[in-house]
Each structure stands twice: as C-alpha cells, then as structure tokens.
N, C-alpha and C positions, 0 to 999 in steps of 0.2 A: 749116356745121353753126353752131347758137348758139352763142355766148360761154358757160362755164359757171362757176361759180363759181372764182375762183381759189384754187389749193392753197398752201398756206404747209408750211414742212419748219422744226422746230425744229433749231435746231445749238445745243451744248454745247462747252464746252472747257474744260480744265484748263492752271491756271498751271504753268507748270514744278516749282515745288516740289511742287503736290499731284499731279502724276502722278509724281514721284520716293515720295513715301510709298506710293501705291497700288500702283505696283511693287514696294516693298519688303514691303508686306504680303501681294502675293501670292507672293512669292519665301518670305516666313515660313511663308504656308499649307502652300505646295508642301511644304518642309521637314519641316512639323510631319505632314503627311501630312492634312489638311484637305482640300487640293485636289489632283487628279490633271494632273499634267503633261501637256503638250502631245504626242500622238505616243506617251505612254506606256500599254500596254494591261494592265489589272488580268486575271490570269487566271478569277476569280472575284469577285464580289461579297461582301466579308464579313458574315458575321452581326451586325444589329445588337445591339451590346453592352446588355445590362440596366443600365441608369442606377444610382448608387447614392447616394442623397440622404444628407447630411450637415449638422450643424450647426457651426459653429464656437465651441467653448467656452474657445479661448484667450486669453491677454491683450492678442492683437495681430492685425493683419489677415494673413490667410492670400495668400501669392501663388499666382500662377499653379505651376502644377506642382510645389507645395510634396509633401514627403512627410510625412502625418499618420498619427497612432496611433488607431484608434478605441476607446474606452475604455468605450465603453455605448450606451442607446438611449433613446429618450424617442418616446411617441406624443403627436401634435397633429394634430386634426381628421381620427382616422383614418387620418395615414399613420404611418408608422415613418419615424423618423432616426436616422442613428447622431449618437453622439458625437463630434468627432475634437477631437484637441489634438495638441500638438507632440509626437513621440515622449519618451515617459516613460523607455523602455529601447530596448535595445540587441537584445534576444534574444525580444521578444512576449510577456512574460509578462503585461503589462497589457492586451495584447489586439494585434489585427491592423494589418497597415500597407495604405495604401489612399494615392492621388496624384491631388492635385486637377487638376482640367482647366484650359482656358487662361484663366478666370475669376476674379482677385481675390474674396474672401471675406471681407468686412469680420467684425469679431468679432458674436458671437451670431447671426450671416446666416449662410444656408442657399446651400447650393451641391452641386454633382454630381462625384463622384471616379470614380475606377477601380481595379479589383483587379488588372488587367493581364489577360491575360500581358504584353502591349505595351503600355511605358509611356513618357511623357514626364516627366524627372524635374528637380528642383534636383540641383546636388552642387556641393562643394568645389572651386571655381575653384583651388585649391591644386594640384589632382591633373591630371593628362595624360590625359584623358576619351579613350582610345585604347579601340577596339573589343577586348571582353574583360576590361578593367576591371571586375573587382567592387565593388558599391556596396552600405553598409548605412545603416541609419536613425544617424540621428545625435542622441543626446538631448540634449532642448531647442532642435532646431535642425528648421527647415524643408528644409534640405539634406540631402542623405545624401554619407558618406563611405566611407571603405574600410571594407568589410564583404563579405556574403557573399549579399545577397537580391537584388539586380540585377544583372544579367550587361550591361554596355554595349553596343549592337550599334550605336553612332556614327550620323552623325558629331555634333560639336558644332552647337546650336542656337541661334541669335541671340535674343536679347530686349532692348528699349530700356534703354541704361544704368542700372544701379543698379537692377534687375529680376532679377539673379539670373542664372545662367549654368543651360543645362540640354542635357540628351542623350536620347537615346533607350535602352531599356532593355527588357531580355526579364527577366520577373519569374521568382525558382527557387523563391519558396515557401519561404523561408529554408535554412538550410544542408542540402544534400544528407542529408546525416544527424544529426539532433539528437541528440548522447550527453551523458551525465553520468557522471561517477563518482560513487560512493558510500561509506559504509560504515555500517555496524550497530553501530558502540559505543554502549555506554548503553541500547540500544533495548529492551533487558531490565529493567523496572525491579524486578524481583524474581524471587532464585533459587529453584531447584529443591529444594526443603528438604522432609523427609517431613513432612506434616499427620496428625496421629494423631484419631481422634475412637472414642468405646466408648458401646457399647449392653447394658444392663443391663436383664433381665426378669424377672420372678417369676410365682409362682403360688401358689396355697393348695387343700390338700385332693386334688394328682393330682400323683405324681410321673413321669409320661408327658412326654419333652421335646418342644419342640414341633416341629411338622411340617414348618416352613421354618425359614429362616435369615434375617435381614436383607439381605443380599445377594441374595435373592431377590426382592426389593419392586423395583419399577417402577421408583420414584425415586431409585437407590443408585446411585453413579459408578460410569463406566464401568472406570475405571482403578485400582480398589482391590488391595489384598493385605489378607488376612485373615491378622493375624500372632501372635492368639491366639484360644481358644476355650477357655471350662470350665464347670464347673455345680458347684452343691454343693446339698446339700438336707439335712435335718434328721435327725441320727442316730438318734432315739429311732423312729421313723416310716417311715424311708426314702424320704422325701419327700412323704408325704401332707399333711404339715404345712406345709412351706413348699419351694420347688422353685427356684432361681433359676440363669440362665443369663447370662454373659456373654461380648462380643466386643468383640476389640479390631482396628481395622482401619489401614490406613496408605494414603495415597494421596499420588501422586509425579507433581502436576501443578501447574505454576506459574499454571494457566489456571483451576485449581479453586479457589473464593471455600468455604471450608470454615464461616467465620462465618455466610455467608449459606444455608448447606444446612443447619446446624444449627438455625435460624429457622425450616425449613420443616416441615409436618407428615410429613415422610415415614414415620420410624418409628411414628408415631401410625396413621398409614392402614396400613403392612403389618400393624400388629398386629391393628388391626379387621379386615384382610381375612382372617385363619389362620382356618382350618376350624375348628377348634373352640373357636373364638369366636363363632361363630355363634349368634345366640341370646342372645350374653351370658350365658352359664352363670355357676355359684358358681365355678368352676376357673378361670374368663378369663386368659388371659397377660395383665399389664399391666407399662409400663415402670416401673422399681423407684426410684421417686421419694423413698420413705424412707428409702431408704438415704443414705450421705453426699453431699453433692451433687457428688461426681465422676462419680459412675455415672448411671444412666438413658441418656439422650442428650444428650453432652457432648462437647468438644473436651480435649484431653490435652495438656499442656504439660510434658513430657519435663523441661525444665530446670530445674521446680521439684519435682524428685523426688530422693530419695535412691539409694544405691547400687544399690537394689532394682529400679529402671529401672522397666519399662513393667508389671513383673508386679506392683510393687507396688500396682497400680491394680486388676488382677484379684484379690489376694489381700483388699485391702478391700473390693469389693462381693460376693465371694462368700463369705469367712470372717467371716461378722459375730459369731458367737462361739462359744466352744469346743467346740458342741454340734452344729456343722456339720461335714460330711465333704465334702471339696473333690476335686474330679477333674477334670484337665488334658486335655480330650479332643483339641486340639491345643496342643503346647508352644508356646512361645514363640519366634518365631521369632530365629534367633542375629543376624541381620544386621535386626534391629528400627529400627537406627538408621541405615541406610544407605538412600541414595535413588539409585539407579543410572540415569542419564537414560537409558542405552541400553538397559534391559530390554526388550525385544520386548513380552513380556507387560504391563505397564505403558505401553505408547500407548496415548495416546485417539483414537479414531476421528475422533474431531472434528476433529484437525489435518490429514486428509486432505481440505483443498480445493484444488481448481483456481481458480485466481484470485483467490489470497489477497493481500492487501495488506498493507505495513507502512510506515512513518514511517520514512525514513533521511536522512543528512545529508550533502550535497552537499559533494564534496570537490574536485573539480574540473568545469571548464566548457568549450564551444566557444571557440576563439580569438575576443576581441575584446566575448565576450557576461559580462556584471558578476551577471546574474539571468535564471535559466532558465523555462521557462513553469512557472507554478503554483508555484514557490519562496516560502514564506513569509519574513517577517524576521527568521526565526533561521538561514533558511539549510537548511532541510528541505523533502522533496518526498514522495510519498506514490508509491510504486511496487507495480508488481502483476507476479505469478509467473502470467502469463498461460499459458506453455506448464505450467504445474504441474511442473517439473523442480527447481526449487532451494529453493522452501518447503512444498511438499509434505510431510504428515507429518512436519516439524519442530516441536520445541517451542521455546520463546521463548531458552531457553539454548543451542541448540545454533546460532540464529539470530544471537547476539550476538556482535558483534566480528567480523564479516564484513565483506569487499569485494567491489566488483560495480560493473558496467555496465548501464545504462538508456539506451531509446532510446524520443524521443517517437514514440508510434503512435497509428493509430486501427484502431479494432474496426467492421467494417459493422453499422448500424444503431443506432451509441452516436453521440451528439451532440457530445460533447467527445474530445478526443483524452486519452492517459495514460501516464503514464512505465511502460513493459513492460522488465522485468529481461530481460537477454540475454546476462549472465554474474553467477554470483555463485562467489565461492571458497569450496564448502563442504568441501572436503577435509579429513580429521583425519589425525593420525598415529598409527598404534599399532605395538607390538611386535608380532611374530609368532615363531613355535617352528618354524624349517625343517627341522630335523634332529636328530635324537635318537639319539647313536653310545655303545653302552656295550663298554666295554673292560675289561681285564683289571684294572688300578687303579683305575677309575673312570667316572663318567656324563659324556659332554661333550655338552653343551646349543647347537646354535647358532640363533642368533636373526637377525631382519629387520627394520630398519624401515620399514614399507610407509605410503603417502601412499591411502586409502581414500574415497571420494564418500558413502559412507552405508554405516552398521552398525547391527546393535543387539545384545544378547548372549541370548544363551540361559539357561534356568535350567544352574544347574551339576551336573554328576552325580560323583557318590562312588562309589568303588568300596572296599569294604573289603578288607583284604588279612587275611593270617593272620601269625601271628610263627612263626619255625622251628620253636618247639614245638611249637605245631597243626596245624602243615601236613604 
C-alpha cells in the first residue's frame, strides 16, 4: 500500500495549578447546581426559568447571588427592565425581592435575576446557615440575615475569598401570613350632629295647599326627618290673597354635606315640577325669597336662636304680620335637637357597601418588619372590608375608635394585593331590662349589661295611661 499522509495528533496539557483551578470550578458548578454530578440521574428536566432582566441602579457593584429589591421599571429599545437596588426595607413595601445570578453586575449595568422558588443567596456569615434557617432581606445590604423570606435548604456554597458567603434556599414569598394590627382612632373627622334646613314656599290667589311636599323631590336626602310643617294664610280672604307653607328638616348623617345641597337647584326643580305650576299660572308656588333671609331654602343654625328654638324659625317665616293665621300641621318634634346615631330610619342606604375602604393607623407589624406594604410616611394604610362584615351599613361615628387586624391578600383578577380586614372589634355595650317584678311594696327592675355586634333603635312607642279618677 502506498504510504499516505502522516496523521498528526495535537496533545494539550494543564499545569498543576491550572488543573486545580479547573477542578475547583467544576466542583463549585456541581454544588451550585449548574453542572450535573457524574452518576446522579435527575428524574426529569426542569422547565427553563423565565429570565428577569434588571438594571443595577445602586451606588455600588452588585455581587453574585445578591438579594435585591425591585423599585421600578424602565423601557429601553422595546425591552422592559426592572430597576434593582439594595433592599430599602425588610417588608416589601418598596417592591418585591429578586436574586442575582452568578455574574457580578457593575453600577448602571444590566443583569439577569431570579424570583425563585429555588435560589442561591448571599447571607450574613455570622449566622449558622443550617437547613431550616429562615433568612430575610437586610436593609442597605446585598446579603440576607434573619427573617422569613427564604428557608435555607443547605449546604453552604464556596465563593472566592472576599466575595461573600452563599447558601441554597427556597423562597417562601414573604411571611406565611402577612398581618398588621390597626386602630381607627381619629378616623372620623366630623361628629354626627344634627343638620337642619328650612323650605318656605308661597302663592297668591289660591288657598289650596301644595300637591306634593319637598321630601317628594327626586334630589332630596335619603335619611331626612321632617320635624315641622305648618302654613299660614291671610285672615281676611282665607288664603286667597297669600298662602305660605314652611317645612323644617333634620339630617343625621355626617357624610351628607348640607352646604353643597343648599347650593343646588333641588327645591327649584321640585317647585317647577309641581302639577299646579304647569303652564306657569298666576297662582304658581314660588320659593319665599321676599321673607326674612332665613326662609326660602336655607340652612338653620340653632346656636343663634333664642329659647324659642326651631319654632322661632317657623313663626318668623309664617306669621308675617297680625293679619295672618298660622296652622301647625305637624307640631315641632320634641327631640328636634337630638341626633340618634342608631335610629334605624335615619340610616343611609349609601352606607350599605361591600368592599368599603377606610384609612387606618398601623399599631403592630410582623416581627422584623419596620414598614408594611403600602404604609405611608405617617404610618397609615388603607384597609378593605372585602367580606362586608365590619363596615357594611356603619356610619363614621360607629367606625371611630375601633381596633382590628388585616391580612395582605390578593383578589383574583386584580393587579395589586390589598389589606383585607379579617377582624374588627365592632362590639358595643348596652344595658337591657331582663325582668320586671311587681311586688306588694314596689316594682323591681332587673338589668343586664350586654355586648352586641350591631343594633339600631326603632321609634319609641308611647301608650298613654289613665289616672285612677278616670279609669
């Protein structure tokens, strides 16, 4: 056979030092999970992890396996990047946490991170990083310390000297239950005091009363109480010359803004809609704007009245001179100056809202957390009554000075989590009569003190009795 071309074989060799470095790197990759150990079979190939691209916006280089906090996002050439900084808090109020991969990231440069659940993370080397240890972010540091975000799965991994200490861990996505305690003291900015307003109308040349009353208007408050109605007419003609009607109303609802209501055209629209005013006849009803300026459609301030109280307003608007006769259709309510917060008939249907939100003061937080999610600089958060069990139908006065507990929850279909009220002390103490014992010498009344969850008062019922002489 003819001799063919000579075959040459290239042979390479490592120096002892290079061989040690390669062997150390392989062992490190095996420990970190980037290389499979010989003879170890994996039951399945894990699904590829979605890369999370970030920019290091801190003031120093981010080490490998650093714990970072995402504080925002940016768009660059059609790509969305997360803005990563050293953890600014330990409770996640400034954003979620991620972990850097095995490559250092200089300031303002870009890297790839992971949200877990399996992570390799830097940790405080003063801790004994045994399996089961719980780690959390460290404010202002790349390493983790005692907390509740990552459960150490061990073992400790080796990094080159001076580059920190790392362990494997499983992300628990924050405490198993993120809770806070709160109180509502100072929530109610206004007290539930009575608000009064008057409506006075008159007509000329007709002694018939109006076919409707002001509270029949579409724009009238839902939770009103009519505490007076009267009319007057000229004595000589029986009302064919002048005919005046006056109503006084009370509203017990601190969410109702009477000043705004008075500035509306509610009463003018009501008068224009009266059937007897169709076609604008000569005897049309009009707001009594010629009378003293307290009449017409106005707010009443009882503090400026004399001992006559609200009746004084009615007398001024109706008895314009001695030639008028005044008739009180509904006498002034004897409880005109009382605003019972719990009167069933005065509760506004607008309070019956499921999912109502209020702003409360945080009084207690989870261990190791200095600021909870969405807590503002003054220590307040917004809580939601998702269940409709605590704030439903309640006035501000009832909500004030209460204590409760809220959990950080996620509602399907919503982008952000929220603080959901899971308990709120809405119990009130009342006294009830448990028994009445009529004896020979007197009457014994037994009473109990009872804590109740919800109540409202019905109208009092009065049964007039007879004296011994008439019975």
